N, C-alpha and C positions, 0 to 999 in steps of 0.2 A: 476388554472386561467392561466398554462402555454396551457393548452387545448384549452381556450377560443382565446387565444393569435394565435394557432395555426390556428385556424379556419378561424379567422380575417385575417390572413398572406396569406391564401390559396384561400380564397376568389374570388381576382383578382376583374375585373373590370365588369364583367357580371351583367347585371339587376338579380335581386331576380326573379325565376318562380312566376308566379301565381298559384294560386290555383283553379281548376276548376274541381266540380263534373259531368263527363259525364255518370252517371250510370242512369239518369233519362231519357236520350236520345238514348241510344245505345240497342240493341238486343232485341227492342221492335217494328220494322217494323217504318213505316212512321208516326212520333208523332210530329215532329215538322218541321218549314223552316227556312229561314236567319232570317227572321223577329222576330225570337225569343232569338235571341242574343244581346246583347249589344255589341260585340266586336269579330273582325274577328278572334282573337285567340281561343276564345269559340268555335266557330263552326269548327274551324280548328282541336281542339282537342276531340270533336265528330267525325268529319270524320277521325281522326288517329285511335281512337278505334274501329271503325267499318269501315273498306275500303270499302264493298258493297255496304255503302251509303244509306241503305233505306229512308234517309231523302231528298235524293234528296241536297245536299247541295253543291256538285260539280256536278252542269247541266253539264259543258263541259267535266267533263273528265280529267282535266290537274292537278288534284292532290291538287288544292286551294278551299275551302270551302268558299263560301261567301265573294269572293274579294271587294265588294262595302260597307262592314261592316267596323265600325270607328276601330281605333286603340284602345289597342297594336293588334299589326298584328302577324301571324307565317305564313311566305311565305314559308317554307319549304316544297315543296309536298310530299303528301302521294302516296306514289308508289302502284299502283293498276296493279294487273299482270293477268287480265281478261280484255274482251273489253266490251264494253257499247253503246246500240243503242242511237238513236239521244237523246231519252229524259235521258239519264244518265243510264238508268237503267241495271243491268248486264248481260250478255247473256253468259251464263254458258259454252255451247258449239259454237265453232265458226261456223257461217253460211258456208256453203260449196255451191259454184256457182252451178247451175244446168247444167250440159254437155249439149250442143247443138247438137243436130241429124245432122249427115254429110250425 
């Protein structure tokens, strides 16, 4: 009983986390797009699980997946430490400018 009271007292005012199974969406290549998710937070969870984003959930590369989807929302950006091309596909090696002849 004391443990239950302690857990309740430590819980704070934060909303409970929603459980969303990302397994069907990650490390399988492009299998879904934004229309497959009911909430933005679900798409964000998939992006967070695979920041390479083969599903193209973060087309503008700002770290936020499917921003137009309804709540609940998760607007904490996913750090993506690689460059992307115009379509959001990862570029593994930076493109070096071609030297101009002098």
